[in-house]
Structures are given as structure tokens and as C-alpha cells.
N, C-alpha and C positions, 0 to 999 in steps of 0.2 A: 504494500500500500504506500501511497505517496501523499505528502503534505506539501502545499505550496502557499506562498504569500500572494495576495492580489496586488499589494504594493510593497516593494522593498526599496528599490533604488533606481527605478526607471527614470531616465533623463527626459524631462518635459520642458519644451520651450515655453518661455513666458507668454509668447503671443498665442500659443495654442490653448491657453487658459484665460484668454481675454485681457492680458496685461500688456500695455503698450511699452515694451522694452525688449531689447535684444538679449540673447543668451538663454541660459537654462535656469529654472528654479532649482534651488538646492533641495536635497532630500528632506531636510528639516522643514523647509518652507512648505513643501507639498504635504507632508504629514500634518502640519497645522492647518493649511488651507482646506484640506479635505473635511475639516470639522465645521467650516462656516462659509465656504466660497463655492457657489453653485457651478461655475465653469470648471473648477478643478474636480468636483464630484462627477460631473457629466463626462469629463475626460476619462476618469477611471472607469465609469460604467461602460463607455464605448470600448475601452481596452479589454475589460473583463468579458464583454459580449463577444469580441473578436476571438479571444482565447477559448472560451467555453463552447462556442458554436463551431469551432474547428473540428472537422471530421477526420478521425484517424483512418487512413485508407486501408489498414490491415484489419481493423475490427469492424469498421463501418459505423462506429459510434462517435458522436461528438463528445468532447471532454466533459460537458455538463452531465452526461449520462454514463460516464466511465466509472464503474465501481472501484477501480484501483485508485482513483483520485478521491481519497476519502476524507480529507480535512483541508479547510481553507483558513488561513489567518488573514483577516481583512487588511491590516497594516502592520508590518513588522516593526515592533518597538516604537510605536507611535503614541503612547499614552500622552494626553494633552499636558499633564502636569510635568512632563519631562522638559518642557520648553520654558524659556524666560518670558514672563508676561509683557515686558517692554518690547521684546521682539515680536511677539504675537500681535500686540496692539497695532503694529505698523502695517500689518497685512490687510488687504481689502476685505471688508465684510465683518471683521472681528468686533470692532468697537460698536458697530451698528447692532449686531446681534446681542452683545452684552447690554446695550442700552434698552433694547426691547425687552429682554429677559428680566433685567433688574426692575424696570418700570412695572411689568406685570406682577412680579413678586411683591413689590412694595404695595401695589394696589389690592392684592388679594390675601396677603399674609402679614399680620401685624408684627411678626418676628423680624421682618426685613426692614422695619421702619428706621432703624438706626444704622443700617448698612449704607456706606458711601455709594453714591451713584457713579463715582469714577471707576474706570477700569482698574482691576486689581494691580497693585505693585508687586505682590507676591502671592503664590498659591499655598504657601506654607505657614502663614501667620496663624497664631492660635487664638485670635480674637474673632469677633463677629464678622468682620470683613473677610478674614481668611476662610471662615466656615462657608460664607456665601460664595466665595470664589471657587471652592471645591464643589459646591452644589452646581455651579455653572459648568464646571468641567464635566461633571456627571451628566448634565443635560446635553451638552454638545456631543459627548461620546455616545450616549444612548441614541440620540437622534441620527447620527451618522451610521452607527453600527446596525441599528434596526433597518435603516434604509438599504444598506448594502446587503444585509442578509436576505431581505425581501427580494432584492434585485437578483441575487444568485438563485434563489428559489424560483423566480419567474422564468429563468432560463431552463428549468427542469432539474437542477442539481439537488440531490439529497445529501451532499457531503456535509459533514459537521463543520460548524463555523465558530471561530473565536477571534480574539484580538487583544489589545492592551496587555502586552506580555513582557514589559521591562521597566523597571525601577520605580517610578512614582505610582504608588498604590494606596491612596487614601481609602478609609473604610467605605465611603460611598460607592467606590468602584465595585464592591462586592454585589451591589444591587444590579449593576449592569450585567455582570457575569451571570447572575441568577435569572434576569429577565430576557437576555438576548442570546447568550452564548450556549453552545452545545457541549463544550469542553473547556477546560482551563489550560492555557499554554503560558508557561512562565520561563523566562530566560535568566540565567545567572552564570557567572564565570568565576571559577576559583582555581587556584594552584597552577596557573600557567607558568611553566619555566621561563618562557619568553613570550610576553604578550605581543599581539600583532601591531599595537599602536603604542602611543605614549601612555 
């Protein structure tokens, strides 16, 4: 059986995701944009459709219906809390989504009355602003993951789906794993005699 990521490190030109600049978006930019930028999500959906509807000439099955392709990780090591809020805030769509989300929370839940309306400066603070920022991360992760899982299912795949598999794991993420994922995938690295990077 085979596991594959739907996004790991594919190079995507800025212009192909509606951004008026030359060059390629970094892997970290794409992982963040997938959480709140419609052109980036549409780009991934087109790519996934192209892959999963490819027919293997030897079996006559497309990859969506290939039982050996048994697991999908939606985004490799893309947990939203892995990234710095000030970098995330510079990306198109991020601050707008935060503003809508926090406004709705303030209007519907008195617990949010004291939360700053400004985009979070940290996702790790132990005050009410930090707690709200982690709820926002849970919201954007759930929204994207549920959408992508439904998209994979719409192509006929019954493969098990997971995501959020590296380092930032606030307790609220457990709810996403319970509500959306079919299995838990976690990455950790120990005891490398010589690590591949710094």
C-alpha cells in the first residue's frame, strides 16, 4: 500500500494563483495560502483532479479508485501554527478572513468581547488573545481540510485522509482530527547522526 501527500513541495508560480508577481511561491507560502486564499485552493484541486483521474494503462483504473493508494495526507507538515503570524498576515486573504471571523465571534459569543480585533502577534500566548488565535487556527484548518477531503471523495476515492502532522499541536487540533481525519499521521525526528539540514 502507498501513502502520498497532495501537497508537499510542488513549485507554483505566483501568477498561477492570481498574484501579480514573477517567480514561484515558497513552500511555506503555499501551505499558508491554502488555508485562506481561494486561487491557491483551486490550484491544488485542479492538480489533485489531474492526478487522481489519471488512468493506469496496466490496471485500467484511475488513481482515485486504486486500492493500493490507501492514504492521503492533504498537506505535508503544514499545521497553521507552524508559521509566524506576521508573515501570514502579509499574504492575501488572511487578515480579511480573520476580521470576518473575529467580528462574528464577538457578535455571537460574549467570551470574545475582550479579544483584540487585531490580527494575532503570536499563536502561543497564554492569554485570551492567544486562546482566540488558536481557535482561529482550528477554524481555518477545519475549513480547508473538510473541503479537500470532500473534494477527494467527489472524485471517487475511498482512501483514508489526514493532515496536520508536524510540530504545532494545540489541544484544539484534536477536534479537527476527530471531526475530519480518518487516521493520525505525526512526524518526528530523533537521533540523526547527521541531520540533513542545519
